[in-house]
N, C-alpha and C positions, 0 to 999 in steps of 0.2 A: 589334654588331647589336642587342643588347637594351638598349643605353643604360644599362649597369649603373652603379649609384651608387657614389660614392667610398668609402663605408664598406666595400665588399667587399674593398678592398685591405688593410685593417687587421683584418679579421674572418675567421679561417681557416674557420669554419663557413659563413659567408656565401659565401666564395670557393669552397668545395667545392660548395655548392648552385648557384653560378653556372656552374661547369664542367659539372655534371650537366645543368643546364637548357639550357646552350648546345648540348651534344651532342644532347639530346632535340629541341631546336628544329631542329637540322640534319636530324634524322631525319624531322621532320614539316614539312619545308619546303614540301611540296605541300598542306598542310592549314592555311590561314591562321587558322581559328578556334582550332585547337589552339595555334598559335604565339602568338596573342593571349592565350590563357589562361596560357601559360607566362610571357609578358612581364608580365602582371598579377601572377602569383605572385612573380616576381622583385622587382617594385616593392614588394610588401608586406614583403619582407625588409629594405628600406632603413630603417636606424635613424632617418633624418631625417624620416620620414613623420609628418605631423600627422593626427590623427583628430578628427572633429567629427560631431555628429549631423546638422546641416544646413549645407551649403555654399551661400552666397549670392554670386552673381557680379554685381558692380555696386554701387558705393557712392553711387549717386544717391539721391534722396529715397525712391523706392519700395523699393530694396534696404535702406536704413537703417530704414525703417518695419518691414519684415519682420524685420530683426534685433532691433529694440527690442521688438516684440510677442513674438517667440519667447523672448527673454531674460526678458521679463515673465512668460511662462508657465513659465519654468524649463528651457527647451530650450537645449542647448549649440549655438552656431553660430559660424561664421567667415565674414566678408565678405572677398572678394578683389576688388581694383580695379586695373585696369591702369594708370590714370593715377597718376603719382608725386606729384601735388599736386591740390588742389581747384581746380576751374575757378572763376574769380572773375567771370565774366560773369553778367548778371542772369538769363538763360534763363527757366525756368518761374516765373512770378510770382504767379499767381492762386490763392489759398487759399480754397476755398469753405467754406460752413458745416459740412458733415460733416467736412471735414479739420480745421477749427478746433475742432470738438467733440472730435475724437480728440486733437489737440495739447493741449487743455485737460486731458483726463483723464490725459495723460502728464506734465503739469506743465511744458509747454514754452512756453505762450503769453506768460507774463510776460517771458521773455527776448527775444522777437521783436516784442512789441507796439510798442515804441518805434521800430521801423523800418517799420511798416506804414502804407500808405496805405489808408484805409477807404473803400469804395464802397458806397453804398446804392441805386444805380441804374445802369443801363447804357442808353444811348440810341442810337437811329438818327437820323442827321442827313441831311436832304435840303437842297437849296439854299434852300428856302423854309420848311421846317418841321422840327420835331424831335419824336420819339416816344419817350417814356420807359418803360423797363421797370423798374417799382418792385420793389425787393428787400426792402422793409420789411414787417413784419407776418407774416413767414413763421414756420414752426414750428421755430425753432431759437434757442438762446441768442445766436447771433451772426448779425446781419442783414447781408446783402450779402456782399461779398468783402473780403479783405485782400490788397492787393498787397505782397508781400514778396519781395525778390530771393533767388534760390535759394541762394547761398552762405551767407546768414544763417541760414535755417532748416536747411540741411544741417549747418552747424556745431553747431547745438543738438541735432539728432538724433544726430550722431556722438558728441557728448559724453555724451549719455544712454546710448547703446548701450555705450560703453566703461565708463561708470559701473556699468552693469548686469552687467559682466563679459564682454561680447562682444569678440571678436578681429577687428581690421581689419588686413589686409595690403595694402599699396600697392606698386605697381611690378611686379606679376606678372599675367599673364593665363593663362587656361585654354587649353591647346593640344591636349589630348586628354582624352576621358572613356572609361574602360574599366571595365565592371561598375560598381562604386561607388567608383572612384578617379579623381581628376582630376590630370593633369600640369600643372604651372605653370612658365612661363618668363618672363623679362623681355621685354616687348614691344619692337617695333622703335622706334628713337629718335623717329620722327615720330608716335607714337600719341597723344601729348598734344596736343590742339588748343587748349588754353587759352593765350592770349597772356600772357607775363610774369607767372606766378603770384606773389602777394605773400607766401605762406608755403608751406613744404614740410612735408607731413605725414610721419609715420613710414613708412619704406620697409623692407620685409622681403623680402630675396631669398634667404633661407636655406632656404625650403621648396620642395621640388621636387615633392612629391606630397601630396595630401590624400585621406584615406579618409573617406567620408561615408555617411550613411544616406539622405539626400535632398538634391537640388540644386535651387536656385531660380535661374533666369536672369532678371535684372532690368537687363541692360545693353543692351537695345535690339535691334531687328531688324537682322540682318546681322552681328552681332558673332561672334567666333570661337565662343563658347559657344552662341549661338543656332544657328549652322550645324551644330554638333556634335549638338545635341539635336533640333532641328526638321528640319534638313537640307533635303531636297527636298520636304518635306511641302507639298502644294498650299495656297496661301493664298487666302482669299476676299477679293477686292478689291471694296469697295462703290462706291468712286468715286476719282477722282484730281483733286487740286486744283491741280496745277501748281506754279509757283515763286512765292515770296513775297519781297517787299522788307522790309527791316528797318532802321530808323534809330533810334539812341538818342543822347540828348544834352540840352542845355539849350534849352528852347523860346524862341522869339522873344517870345511872350506868357507871362506868369506862369501856371503850371499851376494849374488849378482842377478839383476833382473833378467839377463840373457839366459840364465840357467833355469828360469821358471818354466815349467811345462810338465808334460805327461811322459813318464819314462816307461818304456815297454820292455818287459823281459819275456823269457820263453814260457813262463807259467804264471805271470802276474804283471801288474802295472801299478805305479804310484804317481801321485801328483806332488810336485814340490812348489810351494808358494811362499813368497816373502811375507813376513810379519814386521812389526815395528822393532826398532833397536837392534837390527841385524839378526833377528831370529827368523826361523822358518817353520813351516808346517809341511809334514810329509804324511800323505794319506792315500789309501788305495784299498782295493778288495782284499779281504783276508785270505790267507793261504789255507788249504785243507788242513784240518786238525787244530786250527786256532779258534779260541773262544774267548769270552769275556774273562774267564778265569786264568788265561795265560799270563805269564810274567812279562815284564818289560824286555827281558833278555830274549824271550821268544819273538816278540814283535821286531826287535832289532835284527834277529836272524832272518826273519821273513823278508825284511827289506834288503838285507845283504845278499839274499839269494838272487836279487835282480841283476847283480853283477856290475853295478855302476860305481863301486868302491866308495871313495871319500865324498863324492858328489851327494850321496844320499845318507851320509853318516852324520850323527849329531855328537858334538863334543860334550854337550850338557843337555839333559832331557828335563823339561819343565812339566810336561803333561803327556800322558799316554792313555789311550782307551781303545776299545773295540766296540763299535756301535752298528746297529742294523739300519739299513737304508732300503727304501722301496719306492715304487712309482705307482701312484693311484690318484683317482679323481672322484670326488663326491658328486653323484649325478644330480643332486638337488641342493646346490649351495645357497639358494635364495628362496624365501617363501614370504610373500607379502601378507598372506592371511595370518601367518604366525608371527609376522613382524621380525624376521631374523635373516641374517646373512652370515655365512662363514667365509673367511678370506685367508689367504696365505696358506700356511701349513695345515690349517683346519679345513681348507677346501681341496688341497692337492698336496701330495708329497712327490718330490722329484729326485732323481739321482744327482749326486754332487758334481758331475762333470760340467764344467763351465760356470759353476757357482751361480746357478740361475734361480734357486729357490727363493731367496730373499727378494730379488728383483721382480720375479713373477708375482709375489705377494704384494709388493708396492704397486705394481700395475693393477692388481685387483682393487686396491684402495682407490686409485685414481678413477677406475671405472665405476665404482660404487658411490663415492662420496658426493660428486656433483649431482647425481640423480637423487640421492637421499635429501640433499639440501633443498633442491627445487620442490620435492614432494612435501617435505615438512613445512616449507614456507608457503605452501598452497599455490605455487606458481605452475605446477604441473600435477596431473593426475597420475593414476597407477600406470598409465602407458609409458611414463618416463623410464620405468624399469624394464621395458621390452629390450631383450638382448643382454641383460646383465649376466644371466646364466651362461649364455654363449661366450661372453667376454671372459669370464673366469675360467671356463673350461678350455677356451682357446689359448689362454695364457699358459695353462698347465700342459696342454698338448704340445705347444711350441717348445717348452722346456724339456719335456720327456722325450720327444722325437729327436730333437737336436743333440740330446745327451748320448745318443747311441753312436759310439765311435768304433763299433765292432769291426766294420769293414776296414778301416784304416789300421786297426790293431792286427787283423789277420794278414793284411798285405805287408806290414812291417815284419811280422814274424816269418813270412815266407822268404824275406831277405833276397829279393830279386830286383835287379836294376830296372827292369822294364815296368816295375810297379811304381817307380818314383813319381811320375806325372800324375797318376791316379791318386796317390797319397797326398800330394801337394794340393790337388783340387779338392779332395775331401776335407783337408785341414782348413783351407780357405773358406769353404762353405760353412763348416762347423763354427769357426771363430766368428764369422759375421753373424751367424744365427745366435750364438751365445751373447753377442753384444745387445740383442733385443731392439736395436735401432729400427730394423725393418720388420717388426712384428706384424703379422697379418697373413694374407693369402700367399701361397706360392713359395718358391725358392728364394730365400733372402739374398742370395748372391745375385740372382736375376733382378730382384727388386732394387738392389743398389744401383743397377745400371739402367733403370727406367721402366720397370714393369708397371703397367697401368694401375692406378689407385682404385680400389674397390671399397665397398662398405666394410667397416671393421679394420681397415688398414691404418696403422699409425703413420701420421705424416711426419717425416724427419724434421728436425729443428732447422731454423733458417740461417743461422750464423755459425761460423766456426772461428775459434780463437787460435791464432797462430802467432807465436812469439809475443803474446800479450795484446795483439791487435785483433779486432773483430772484422772478419772478412766474409763476403758473400760466398755461398756455396753453389755447386753446380746443379743441385737438385731444385732448390727453391730459395727465393729471397723473402719468403713470406714468414713474418715473425709468428711463432706459435706460443701462446700463453696457455699453460696447462692447469692453472689453478684459479681460473675465473669461472663464472656461471653463464657466459654468453656463447651463443653459437655464431660461427663465422661463415658467411655465404660468399662464395666465389663464382663469378661468371667468366666463362671461357673467353667471351668476346671482349671483355674489358681488361684482361690481364696481358701484360707483355710477356714475351718468352723468358725474360730473365727473372720474372716472378714465379711462373709455373710453366716450365717447358711443355709444349703440346704433347710430347711423347709420354707424359705422365697422366694425361687426361684419358679417362675411359672413352671408348668409341661411342659416338652418338649421344654424348652427355654434355649439355651446355652449362650445367651448374653443379658445383660441389658444395656440400655443407659440412663443416667441421664441428664436432661436438666440443663441449668445453674442455675435454682432456686431449684435444688435438688428434682425434681419430675421425676418419671419414664416417659420416652418418649413414 
C-alpha cells in the first residue's frame, strides 16, 4: 500500500519501521492527510533517495538556464527530464538581444555563432509593398535576432550546466509531489515525441525519490508536474490564436535574410524565417478546413493561396505539422509556502509572432534565480521574492500584447497609400517591442528615446559592438552584469551625463538601485 522501496527488504531497522508505519496507516485509514504524512516519512527512509537544494523539471532551454544560473550562484540543483533523448527538431529558433547578452556573459556565444542566421530587420509584406521593422541602432551589443535551432544551443547549455557540477537525469518524470519530496518514474513509452533522435543522452532510472528545498517547473502547461503544482488553479486566458501550419525544408528560391518576414494575404498570413544550411521555416495561422489530419499537399495549397509564388514554396519538405497556439497566463506562478515556481511555457503561453516565448521564459529564469540563490544561502528572507509574480506576468503580458499585429494586417489588406505611414510606425513599434531590450513600462519605442526609468524596467546594456569594436552607447555607459548577486546603487549627483543622461532619471529621484538581473528595483 505504501509502495515501500526495495532497500527495506535488506535493512532490518527500515523493515521494522515499515511494519510499524503500515500498522499506523491502517489505523488512520479514514484520515488521508495522516496517511500521506506516513507515506512521506517512509519514503524518506529509502536509502536510494537523492537530495538537492533545487529540483528543476524540464531540460529545455528555460530549465537549463535556471540550472546554469543556480550553479553559477553556487546552489546545488538537479534537472529531471522525462525524454530519454534530446529532441532534434528546430523548434524555438529566435534568440533576442537580451538572451544573446546572457549567453555572452555565460561564455556560450562562440560555440553557437557559427550556426546562427543573423537578422537585423523583420518586415511585413503586402502584395504591393513591404514595411521594414529596423532592429539596428538599439541599445544592446547584439543587434537584431540570431536564428539558432534549439538543439544547438540546448547542447551548449547542457554542457555548461554539467561542467558547473549540475546533475541531469533523463528518462524519469515526476509523478507525485508530497511536502518537499518528488516521486520519479519512467514515463510511458510514447512520451518522447521526437522523431528518430540522433544521439541518446545519459539515462538514470535508479532514482525513485528526490528530496528538495524548492522545485521549479519548466516543462510546459499540462505536464504531470504542472498539474501537480498548479492543478485546477484558474488560468487567465488573454486570447486564443487557433491552429498554425508549419513547413520546414529547402526553399524553391535561395534563402535571403531580406526575404525574412511576415507575408500578408487576403485571407491568411505566414512567417518565413531562415534556418541553418539554407533551409527555411514557413508558419502561419491555419486556413479554414485544415486540421491535424490534413496531408502535406493541403498545407502547401494553403500557403500557395497567399499568392507569393516561389517565395513561399519549398523544393524539399523535411517537416510539416499543424499545431495549436494560445495566449494565457498562470495567475499564481510562485508559491513560497509550497516551495514551487513555474516558469517559461509552464507560466504563460504566447503567440508565435516575434518569436518571444523562449526569450520571455529566459527572462523568467533571470528574475527568479538570483532571488532563490539569496534565499537559500540565507542572505535574504522571504521578502526577496516580492515582485516575482509581477515580473513573470509582466514578461508574459509584454509578449502577448506586442504579438498583436492585427492593426497592421488590416491596414495592409486595405491596400491604400495613405495607410503607409501608419503601417511603418506600427511595424517599428512591434519590432522594437519584440527585441525585449526595453522591457518594462510604457511604449518600447518611446523608451528607446529616453522614457524615464521606473521600478521593473530593464536597464539596456552599456556597450555596443560595431565591426568587432566595443563602443559606448547613447543610453548609458554603465556596465550591466546580469548574472551576479549584487545590487548596484547609482546616485544622480555623482554620475556624469555620459554615464546616465538626466533624461532617463525619474523626476525627483536622487538614487536608483539595480537588481542583480539589471532591472530597476
